[in-house]
N, C-alpha and C positions, 0 to 999 in steps of 0.2 A: 437648394441642398438636395443632392441626389444620392440615394442609398441603394446598393445592390445586395440582394438577398440570395445566397446560395447555401447548399448543405450537402452532406452525404457523398463526399468525394470518394471515400473508401480507397485511398491510395494504397497500393500493394495487393489489391484484390486479384485473384485468378479466377478463370472460368473452368469449372469442373476440375479444379486443382491441377490443371496441366497447361492452361493458356494464360500467359502473362498479359496484363492490361496496361503495361507501362507506356507504350507508345500512344495509346488512347488518352491516358491521363496527361502525358506531356502535351499532346495536341489540345486538350481541353484547357489546361492552364495557360498555354500560349494564346488561345482564343479569348480566355477570360481577361488576360492582361490587355489585349487589344480592345476588347469591348469596354473595359473600364476607361481606357484612354479616349476612345471615340465617343462614348456616352458622357464623358467628363464626370465620372462618378467621384463623389467626395468621401463616401464611407462604405466600407465593405463589411457585411455581416456573414459569418460562416456558422451555421446552426448545427454543428456537431457531426460526428463520424468523419473526421478528417482522414483518419487511417482506418484500414479494415481490421487490423489486429492491434492488441495492446503492445506488441513488440514489432513495430514496423522495420523492414529491412533498410539498409543504407541507401538504396536507390529511392525509396519512397521518402525518406527523410530529406535527401538532397533536393528532390522536386519541391517539397514543402518549403524549405528554407530559401531556395533559389527564387521561388515565386514571391515570397515576402520581401526579399531584398529588391527584386525587380520592380515591386510596387512603388518604391521610392521615386522612380522615374516617371510615374504617371500622375494623374490629377488626384488620385486617392491618397489622402494623408492620414486617415484613421481606419484601423481594422479592429473588429471585435470578433474573437474566435471563442466558441464555447465547446466543451467536450460533449461527446455523444456516448452511447452505451458501448460502442466498439472501441472507444479511445481509452487509453490509460491516463487517468488524471495526473499521476506523478510525472509521466513522460511529457505530457503537454505543458505542465506547469514548470518543469525544470528550467527552461530557458526564458521564462516570462520576464525576468528583470532585463535581460539582454534585448529581447524583442520590444520591450517598452521604449527603448531608444529609437526604434523604428515606428513609434506610435501604433504598435500592435499590442492590444490588450487581450490576454489569454485568461480564460476562466475554465479550468479543467474540471472542477467539481464544486458542489455547493459548499459555501463557507459557513462556519458557525456564526459569523457576523454577516448577516444578510446584506448590510450596506456595502460590503466589499464587492458585491455583484452589480453595483450601480456605477455607471460611467457617465460623466458629463463631458460631452464633446464641445470643443471650442473652435472658433474660426481663427484665422491668422492674426486677428487683433485681440485674441484672448477673450472674445465675447462668447458666452455659452449659446449654443444653437440646437442642442439635442441632448436628451437624457435616455440612455440605454440601460434597461434592466437585463443584464447578461446572465440569464438563467440557463445553466447547463443541464445535462441529463441528471435527474434527481434520483440517486441511488437510495434504495430502501434504508440502508444504514445511516444515510445523511439526514433523513427527514423524520425517521420514527424508529422505535425500538420494537423488536420482536417480542410478542407476548406468548408465554408458554401455554399450550393447550388451546390456542386461538384457532377458530374454525377458518376454513377457506374464505367464506363469505365475510367474516369479521376482518380478516387480513386485507381483503380487497377494499373494504370500506375504509379501513385505517390508512392505507396507502393513498387512496384517492383524496381523503380528507386532508392529509398532510401536504399533498401537492397543492391543493387549493389554498391552504393556509399560507404556504410559501409565497404563492403569487399575490395573495391579498396583502401580506406583510410588505413585500417589496414594492408593490404599487403604492401603498401608503407612504413609505419612505421616499419614493420618487416624487410624490406630490409635495411632500414636505420640503424636499430639496428644491423643487421648482419654485415653491413659495419663497424660500430663502434667497433665491437668485433674483427675485422680483422681475422675472421676464417669462412671458407665456410661450414656452417652447414645447415642441412635441415630446411625448414619452413613448418609446417603443420597447418591446420585450422580445426575448428569444425563448425557445423551448425545444427540447428534444424528447419527445414522448408521443404516445398514441392518443390522438384526439378523435372522438366519435365523428364520423363523417369523412375521415381521411380514406384515401383509396389505396388498395393493394392489388398486386397481380400475383398469379402463381409463379413460383421460381424467382421471386424478387429479392431473396436473400435477407429479408427483414427479420432480425432476431428478436424473439420475445424478450422484453426488458425485465419482466417479472414472470414468475411461474404461471403458466396458463394465460399469459398476456392480460392479467386482471387489471392492468393499469389504464385501460382505455377510459378516458375522462371526457366529460362534456365540455363544450367551448365556454360554458358559463364560469369556468374556473378563472378565466382571464377578466379582470376588472375593466370596466368601461373607460378607465383613465388611459388605457393603452391605445394609441393611435394606430398601431400596427403590431402584429405578433408574427415574428419570423420563425417558422417551425421547421424542424428536421426530424428524421427517423423514417417516415414513409418515403418511398422512392418515386411515387407518381405525383406529378404536380396537381394540386387541388386547392380550391378555396373553401374553407369551412364556413367562413363569412368573408365579405369583401376584404376586411382588414386582418383576417386570421388565415394564414396560408402555408401550405407545404410547397416548396419549390421543386422538390424531388431530387434525385441523383442526376449527375451530369452525363453519365454513360449508362447503358442498360446493364443491370446487375445479373441478368440471366435471359434466356430465350423468351421467357414470359413477357419481357419488355421490348422484344425485338422491333415491334411496330410503333412503339411509343415515342411521341415527340418530347424531347427533353428541353428544359427551360430554366431561366433565372428570372427574378422579378426586379424591376427598378422602380423605386419610390421617388417621387419628385414632390418635395415640400416647397410651396411658394408662400411667401408672406401674405397673410390676409386672404389666402385662397385655399380651397380644399385640395388635399393631396391627390395626386394621380398615381396609378399603378400600371406599369407597362410590362407585358410579357415579352421576353426576348428568347427566341428559340435557339437552341444549341445545335450546331451541325452534327451530322453523323460521322464519327471518325473511324468506325469499323462496322461494316454492315453485318447484321445478324439475321438469320432466317430460320423459322421453325416450320417444318413440313410434316404435316400429320395427315395420313390417309392411306389409300391402297396403292398398289404398284403403279397403276395408270397415273394417278395424281402425282405421286412422287416423281415418276419419269418426266411428266410434263413440266413440273416445276424445275427440275434439274436442267432440262433442256433450255428453259427460259434463262436460267442463271448462267448457263454456258454462253448463250448469245450475248448477255450483258457484259461478260468478260471483265468483271470487276471483282476484287478480292472479297470473299464472303465466308463467314463462319456459319455452319449449318448444323441443326439437330434434325434427325429424321426419326419419326415414330410411325412404324408400320402398323396399320389397323385394318388390313384387308381381311376378307372372309376366308381366303385360302391360306393354307400353311405355306410359308415362304422360307424354307430352311437355308437357302443360299443367299439371303438378303445381304449379308456383309460383303461377300465377293461381288455380287451384282452392283451394289452401290459403288464400291471401289473401282469397278470397271467404268461406270458412268462418269466418274469425276477425274479419271486419269488424264493428266496433262491439261488440267483446267485450274482456275483460281479459286475453286470451291474446296473448302476444308471442312470435313464432317467431324464435329467434336463429340457428338452424342448420337448413338444409333440404338434404337430400341425396337425389338420385335415383339409386339404385344401378343401375337398368337402363341409364341413360345412361353411368354410369361403367364399366360392365362391357362396353359395346359396343366392344371392341377386338379386332381379328382378329390373332392371332399366328401364327407359323409352325407351331405345334402344331395349329392348326385346319384346315389345308389342306396337301396335298402339293404344290400348285402355287404358283409365285411370283406376286406381285401383277401382274407384267407379263403373265402368262398368263391373267389373269382380267379380264373387262370390268367396267364400273361396276356392272351389274346382278347379275353373279355374286358380286361381293364382298358386295353387300347381301343376297343370298339366303343366303350362308353366315353372315352375322351374325344373320339371323332364325332360322336353325337353331340356332346357338350359344345364342341367348337363349331357346330353347324357346317361341317365340311361337305362340299358338293359330292354327290354320289359318284360321279366319274373319277373324282380325285381320291375318294375313299378307297376304291379298289387298288389303285396304284400304291397308296400309302400302306395298305394292308400287306400287299405283296412285298414291298420294301422292308416293312417291319418283320415279316415272317423270315425273310432272308437273313436279317440281322440276328434274330433269335435263334434260327437254325445254326447259324455260324457260331454263336456263343455256345450252343449245346454241343456241337462237334468238338470245340476247343476243350470244354469241360471233360469230355470223355477221352 
């Protein structure tokens, strides 16, 4: 019995609200179908955040449903999908009766009857082979009630305790179910939450699931009865313990993940043998590159990317010591007639040119226009030779404004 664990597809996501990721997601889903077939996967687990928003567009919906229909032509005969914090429970649950005909079990949100989250998987001969505790993202309203006047610390403790109680209760019910079946089959669980030890990157797009991200729980919330816990929410693949894992997102959510290797996990359960867990790396469908440094470094990297002559999306963050006022035009000139597309351009020198009360003992009213500029040049550690040039240019601008006023 082979099980594939994936999560955090975020269908419909854009990069900086201007770059569609549709082609990347189509490529990933095509790769996933092929991997399921070549690996002869029996069961697919999707641990939440199928969509990026609660109201996915028609293109995202079509990708989702086309994928599930195409699964029928592969070795995979059972699919368990649980909702994440980005997903709309009502949207995911709406077609669950129809999808059940494709052996796709959808659990969009926690149920008042916890046993409804327990799925018994059977083989072609109707023999039970696996029990799945399909736990979705546990919304606060689903597991506990708000207490008026409750402190931040008490609220954190309440949420964590109720998450733990949910997993304890479902584990006990799963054990009872296995006992009633009179067969020693594996029990695995899903989860979409923050577990201590999970890895994150800057710019990963992970949204706090509760205020202040107070829900980070310890791995001890998962009872020992679980042979494997398939986690979603964090986008970096990581093993909290060997049998408790985040598989991560299939494509980079931002430039902070540009150099990260994406993956899925394949569990192989053999009768009378210990399970094995294999990591399968996902190809890069769209190259991303983050370039951070001074003009020389940025130029060198852009020249290298030109020579590679492959489509690449780039963010550039200028952090040189000299003021670079013409960065935008310079970068556009460098990438002209290339396959390089700059999606984000940040000039740190310009962003840092803010004079605060910490930079001078005098108030702004006591400083004239040129004294303020002098202090900004000092704060920015501008080289002496460049200071004189900038002062001359600044004086020319100020003089021009003064002439216009008169």
